[in-house]
N, CA, C and O atoms as CSV, one atom per row, in Angstrom:
chain,resi,resn,atom,element,x,y,z
A,1,MET,N,N,-3.787,8.602,-5.747
A,1,MET,CA,C,-3.147,7.912,-4.782
A,1,MET,C,C,-2.889,6.354,-4.860
A,1,MET,O,O,-3.800,5.544,-5.032
A,2,THR,N,N,-1.461,5.990,-4.708
A,2,THR,CA,C,-1.097,4.350,-4.995
A,2,THR,C,C,-0.760,3.942,-3.742
A,2,THR,O,O,-0.621,4.782,-2.853
A,3,MET,N,N,-0.601,2.733,-3.526
A,3,MET,CA,C,-0.499,1.761,-2.572
A,3,MET,C,C,-0.146,0.544,-2.964
A,3,MET,O,O,-0.111,0.389,-4.185
A,4,ARG,N,N,0.176,-0.536,-2.177
A,4,ARG,CA,C,0.722,-1.699,-2.519
A,4,ARG,C,C,-0.506,-2.727,-2.419
A,4,ARG,O,O,-1.146,-2.589,-1.377
A,5,CYS,N,N,-0.907,-3.596,-3.170
A,5,CYS,CA,C,-1.575,-4.817,-2.951
A,5,CYS,C,C,-1.079,-5.397,-1.642
A,5,CYS,O,O,0.117,-5.590,-1.428
A,6,PRO,N,N,-2.233,-5.719,-0.602
A,6,PRO,CA,C,-1.686,-6.511,0.633
A,6,PRO,C,C,-1.437,-8.215,0.263
A,6,PRO,O,O,-0.911,-8.965,1.085
A,7,ILE,N,N,-1.897,-8.674,-1.082
A,7,ILE,CA,C,-1.405,-10.093,-1.283
A,7,ILE,C,C,-0.166,-10.088,-2.180
A,7,ILE,O,O,0.847,-10.643,-1.754
A,8,CYS,N,N,-0.159,-9.544,-3.312
A,8,CYS,CA,C,0.927,-9.613,-4.169
A,8,CYS,C,C,1.865,-8.574,-4.356
A,8,CYS,O,O,2.804,-8.609,-5.151
A,9,LYS,N,N,1.552,-7.573,-3.531
A,9,LYS,CA,C,2.651,-6.401,-3.282
A,9,LYS,C,C,2.859,-5.570,-4.503
A,9,LYS,O,O,3.782,-4.764,-4.628
A,10,GLN,N,N,1.698,-5.884,-5.633
A,10,GLN,CA,C,1.791,-4.800,-6.663
A,10,GLN,C,C,1.370,-3.472,-6.376
A,10,GLN,O,O,0.489,-3.281,-5.538
A,11,SER,N,N,1.925,-2.515,-7.004
A,11,SER,CA,C,1.474,-1.120,-6.973
A,11,SER,C,C,0.326,-0.882,-7.597
A,11,SER,O,O,0.244,-1.285,-8.757
A,12,VAL,N,N,-0.783,-0.207,-7.023
A,12,VAL,CA,C,-2.194,-0.303,-7.387
A,12,VAL,C,C,-2.725,1.156,-7.116
A,12,VAL,O,O,-2.369,1.831,-6.151
A,13,THR,N,N,-3.363,1.445,-7.807
A,13,THR,CA,C,-4.042,2.932,-7.824
A,13,THR,C,C,-5.446,2.811,-6.956
A,13,THR,O,O,-6.226,1.916,-7.280
A,14,TRP,N,N,-5.749,3.601,-5.974
A,14,TRP,CA,C,-7.019,3.663,-5.287
A,14,TRP,C,C,-8.060,4.091,-5.959
A,14,TRP,O,O,-9.078,3.400,-5.926
A,15,GLU,N,N,-8.046,5.216,-6.653
A,15,GLU,CA,C,-9.267,5.674,-7.541
A,15,GLU,C,C,-9.390,4.873,-8.696
A,15,GLU,O,O,-8.483,4.445,-9.410
A,16,GLY,N,N,-10.888,4.681,-8.828
A,16,GLY,CA,C,-11.117,3.904,-10.022
A,16,GLY,C,C,-11.018,2.546,-9.858
A,16,GLY,O,O,-11.580,1.788,-10.649
A,17,ASN,N,N,-10.295,2.093,-8.817
A,17,ASN,CA,C,-10.202,0.547,-8.800
A,17,ASN,C,C,-11.550,-0.133,-7.868
A,17,ASN,O,O,-11.959,0.173,-6.748
A,18,ALA,N,N,-11.876,-0.840,-8.534
A,18,ALA,CA,C,-13.162,-1.676,-8.068
A,18,ALA,C,C,-12.746,-2.841,-6.799
A,18,ALA,O,O,-13.472,-3.273,-5.904
A,19,PHE,N,N,-11.475,-3.115,-7.066
A,19,PHE,CA,C,-10.954,-4.322,-6.051
A,19,PHE,C,C,-10.288,-3.725,-4.919
A,19,PHE,O,O,-9.678,-4.497,-4.180
A,20,ARG,N,N,-10.292,-2.282,-4.597
A,20,ARG,CA,C,-9.386,-1.828,-3.905
A,20,ARG,C,C,-9.494,-2.433,-2.277
A,20,ARG,O,O,-10.639,-2.760,-1.966
A,21,PRO,N,N,-8.738,-2.565,-1.512
A,21,PRO,CA,C,-7.338,-2.413,-1.573
A,21,PRO,C,C,-6.370,-3.452,-2.168
A,21,PRO,O,O,-5.189,-3.520,-1.825
A,22,PHE,N,N,-7.040,-4.392,-3.235
A,22,PHE,CA,C,-6.387,-5.372,-4.003
A,22,PHE,C,C,-6.124,-4.871,-5.537
A,22,PHE,O,O,-6.662,-3.868,-6.006
A,23,CYS,N,N,-5.375,-5.569,-6.125
A,23,CYS,CA,C,-4.923,-5.034,-7.581
A,23,CYS,C,C,-6.079,-5.784,-8.509
A,23,CYS,O,O,-6.350,-5.228,-9.574
A,24,SER,N,N,-6.708,-6.890,-8.206
A,24,SER,CA,C,-7.504,-7.553,-8.990
A,24,SER,C,C,-8.433,-8.416,-7.996
A,24,SER,O,O,-8.239,-8.494,-6.783
A,25,GLU,N,N,-9.657,-9.166,-8.827
A,25,GLU,CA,C,-10.261,-10.029,-8.092
A,25,GLU,C,C,-9.537,-10.884,-7.704
A,25,GLU,O,O,-9.673,-11.050,-6.492
A,26,ARG,N,N,-8.767,-11.568,-8.181
A,26,ARG,CA,C,-7.908,-12.902,-7.966
A,26,ARG,C,C,-7.167,-12.634,-6.292
A,26,ARG,O,O,-7.283,-13.424,-5.355
A,27,CYS,N,N,-6.603,-11.652,-6.270
A,27,CYS,CA,C,-6.076,-11.213,-4.998
A,27,CYS,C,C,-7.253,-10.949,-3.861
A,27,CYS,O,O,-7.137,-11.254,-2.674
A,28,LYS,N,N,-8.226,-10.421,-4.369
A,28,LYS,CA,C,-9.227,-10.252,-3.125
A,28,LYS,C,C,-10.028,-11.785,-2.850
A,28,LYS,O,O,-10.470,-12.186,-1.774
A,29,MET,N,N,-10.051,-12.338,-3.900
A,29,MET,CA,C,-10.545,-13.794,-3.488
A,29,MET,C,C,-9.536,-14.653,-2.555
A,29,MET,O,O,-9.919,-15.368,-1.630
A,30,ILE,N,N,-8.192,-14.471,-2.941
A,30,ILE,CA,C,-7.090,-15.083,-2.055
A,30,ILE,C,C,-7.072,-14.501,-0.427
A,30,ILE,O,O,-6.782,-15.169,0.566
A,31,ASP,N,N,-7.399,-13.314,-0.459
A,31,ASP,CA,C,-7.529,-12.865,0.907
A,31,ASP,C,C,-8.799,-13.335,1.830
A,31,ASP,O,O,-8.847,-13.507,3.048
A,32,LEU,N,N,-9.789,-13.481,0.850
A,32,LEU,CA,C,-11.182,-13.949,1.502
A,32,LEU,C,C,-10.778,-15.612,1.908
A,32,LEU,O,O,-11.031,-16.004,3.047
A,33,ASP,N,N,-10.223,-16.421,1.029
A,33,ASP,CA,C,-10.017,-17.534,1.293
A,33,ASP,C,C,-9.047,-17.509,2.333
A,33,ASP,O,O,-9.274,-18.501,3.026
A,34,ASN,N,N,-7.889,-16.750,2.884
A,34,ASN,CA,C,-7.281,-16.813,4.132
A,34,ASN,C,C,-8.150,-16.317,5.467
A,34,ASN,O,O,-7.845,-16.584,6.629
A,35,TRP,N,N,-9.156,-15.631,5.091
A,35,TRP,CA,C,-10.077,-15.290,6.202
A,35,TRP,C,C,-10.910,-16.612,6.284
A,35,TRP,O,O,-11.062,-16.915,7.468
A,36,LEU,N,N,-11.399,-17.348,5.579
A,36,LEU,CA,C,-12.405,-18.401,5.973
A,36,LEU,C,C,-11.590,-19.575,6.191
A,36,LEU,O,O,-12.167,-20.452,6.833
A,37,GLU,N,N,-10.444,-19.824,5.843
A,37,GLU,CA,C,-9.393,-20.762,6.380
A,37,GLU,C,C,-8.860,-20.799,7.706
A,37,GLU,O,O,-8.344,-21.774,8.252
A,38,GLY,N,N,-9.075,-19.328,8.310
A,38,GLY,CA,C,-8.576,-19.274,9.608
A,38,GLY,C,C,-6.854,-18.953,9.605
A,38,GLY,O,O,-6.114,-19.158,10.567
A,39,ARG,N,N,-6.494,-18.473,8.443
A,39,ARG,CA,C,-5.152,-17.787,8.462
A,39,ARG,C,C,-4.805,-16.732,9.025
A,39,ARG,O,O,-3.654,-16.481,9.382
A,40,TYR,N,N,-5.956,-15.879,9.182
A,40,TYR,CA,C,-5.872,-14.595,9.619
A,40,TYR,C,C,-6.517,-14.754,11.051
A,40,TYR,O,O,-7.412,-15.593,11.162
A,41,ARG,N,N,-6.127,-13.998,12.188
A,41,ARG,CA,C,-6.757,-14.179,13.400
A,41,ARG,C,C,-6.894,-12.712,14.087
A,41,ARG,O,O,-5.972,-11.897,14.061
A,42,VAL,N,N,-7.943,-12.508,14.603
A,42,VAL,CA,C,-8.104,-11.179,15.171
A,42,VAL,C,C,-7.784,-11.473,17.005
A,42,VAL,O,O,-8.468,-12.287,17.625
A,43,PRO,N,N,-6.899,-10.840,17.528
A,43,PRO,CA,C,-6.870,-11.528,18.924
A,43,PRO,C,C,-7.945,-10.641,19.907
A,43,PRO,O,O,-8.250,-9.449,19.933
A,44,ALA,N,N,-8.273,-11.577,20.531
A,44,ALA,CA,C,-9.520,-11.029,21.731
A,44,ALA,C,C,-8.959,-11.148,22.947
A,44,ALA,O,O,-8.331,-12.161,23.253
A,45,PRO,N,N,-9.108,-10.231,23.686
A,45,PRO,CA,C,-8.724,-10.140,25.243
A,45,PRO,C,C,-9.833,-11.406,25.906
A,45,PRO,O,O,-10.984,-11.667,25.554
A,46,LEU,N,N,-9.030,-12.003,26.921
A,46,LEU,CA,C,-9.579,-12.916,27.755
A,46,LEU,C,C,-10.507,-12.296,28.733
A,46,LEU,O,O,-10.291,-11.213,29.277
A,47,ASP,N,N,-11.577,-13.059,28.934
A,47,ASP,CA,C,-12.593,-12.829,30.164
A,47,ASP,C,C,-11.929,-12.906,31.263
A,47,ASP,O,O,-11.092,-13.807,31.308
A,48,PRO,N,N,-12.043,-12.222,32.191
A,48,PRO,CA,C,-11.435,-12.564,33.722
A,48,PRO,C,C,-11.353,-13.985,34.107
A,48,PRO,O,O,-10.347,-14.520,34.575
A,49,ASP,N,N,-12.621,-14.624,33.848
A,49,ASP,CA,C,-12.628,-15.833,34.320
A,49,ASP,C,C,-11.839,-16.879,33.625
A,49,ASP,O,O,-11.497,-17.929,34.169
A,50,GLU,N,N,-11.529,-16.510,32.243
A,50,GLU,CA,C,-10.729,-17.385,31.243
A,50,GLU,C,C,-9.292,-17.190,31.525
A,50,GLU,O,O,-8.371,-17.942,31.205
A,51,GLU,N,N,-9.230,-16.030,32.197
A,51,GLU,CA,C,-7.348,-15.354,32.555
A,51,GLU,C,C,-7.465,-16.189,33.645
A,51,GLU,O,O,-6.750,-17.183,33.512
A,52,ASN,N,N,-8.027,-16.168,34.564
A,52,ASN,CA,C,-7.871,-17.075,36.050
A,52,ASN,C,C,-7.586,-18.269,35.791
A,52,ASN,O,O,-6.678,-18.887,36.347
A,53,ALA,N,N,-8.410,-18.769,34.826
A,53,ALA,CA,C,-8.308,-20.261,34.617
A,53,ALA,C,C,-7.150,-20.799,33.911
A,53,ALA,O,O,-6.547,-21.830,34.207
A,54,ALA,N,N,-6.830,-19.794,32.697
A,54,ALA,CA,C,-5.425,-20.120,32.269
A,54,ALA,C,C,-4.172,-20.158,33.185
A,54,ALA,O,O,-3.261,-20.980,33.083
A,55,GLY,N,N,-4.265,-19.000,34.231
A,55,GLY,CA,C,-3.349,-18.774,35.099
A,55,GLY,C,C,-3.093,-20.082,35.937
A,55,GLY,O,O,-2.001,-20.649,35.959
A,56,GLU,N,N,-4.248,-20.518,36.650
A,56,GLU,CA,C,-4.429,-21.723,37.534
A,56,GLU,C,C,-3.795,-22.924,36.930
A,56,GLU,O,O,-3.045,-23.674,37.554
A,57,SER,N,N,-4.184,-23.091,35.496
A,57,SER,CA,C,-3.533,-24.500,34.807
A,57,SER,C,C,-2.165,-24.506,34.590
A,57,SER,O,O,-1.447,-25.505,34.538
A,58,SER,N,N,-1.792,-23.194,34.450
A,58,SER,CA,C,-0.230,-22.754,34.048
A,58,SER,C,C,0.429,-23.108,35.464
A,58,SER,O,O,1.509,-23.693,35.379
A,59,ALA,N,N,0.048,-22.900,36.492
A,59,ALA,CA,C,0.625,-22.851,37.800
A,59,ALA,C,C,0.638,-24.246,38.091
A,59,ALA,O,O,1.694,-24.748,38.478
A,60,ASP,N,N,-0.520,-25.034,37.941
A,60,ASP,CA,C,-0.686,-26.333,38.177
A,60,ASP,C,C,0.514,-27.328,37.409
A,60,ASP,O,O,1.288,-28.119,37.949
A,61,SER,N,N,0.385,-27.024,36.133
A,61,SER,CA,C,1.632,-27.639,35.328
A,61,SER,C,C,2.962,-27.603,35.749
A,61,SER,O,O,3.656,-28.620,35.732
A,62,LYS,N,N,3.514,-26.157,36.250
A,62,LYS,CA,C,4.552,-25.710,36.833
A,62,LYS,C,C,4.941,-26.879,38.010
A,62,LYS,O,O,6.019,-27.468,38.100
A,63,GLY,N,N,3.841,-27.027,38.818
A,63,GLY,CA,C,4.013,-28.035,40.017
A,63,GLY,C,C,4.426,-29.181,39.685
A,63,GLY,O,O,5.304,-29.790,40.297
A,64,GLU,N,N,3.766,-29.635,38.566
A,64,GLU,CA,C,3.791,-30.976,38.217
A,64,GLU,C,C,5.349,-31.373,37.635
A,64,GLU,O,O,5.959,-32.418,37.863
A,65,LEU,N,N,5.808,-30.198,36.803
A,65,LEU,CA,C,7.235,-30.415,36.222
A,65,LEU,C,C,8.498,-30.297,37.308
A,65,LEU,O,O,9.594,-30.755,36.987
A,66,ASP,N,N,8.306,-29.688,38.557
A,66,ASP,CA,C,9.354,-29.757,39.292
A,66,ASP,C,C,9.578,-30.979,40.046
A,66,ASP,O,O,10.572,-31.088,40.765
C-alpha cells in the first residue's frame, strides 16, 4: 500500500515504514512541531454556557455599532 506523506507529499509505502504515515523522521518531527506550536487545532464544541455568552456579547456589540 502506498500513500503520500502528509508533510512533503512524497509517495511512501505503508509496509515496513517505521515512520508511517510519514516518509522520514524529519517529516515526523516537523508534524510534531506543528502540533506543539499550535499550528494544528482540533475544534471542540462550545459548552451551552459559553455559547450563550458568545451570543450575548455579539448581540451587545451589534447594538453598539448601530
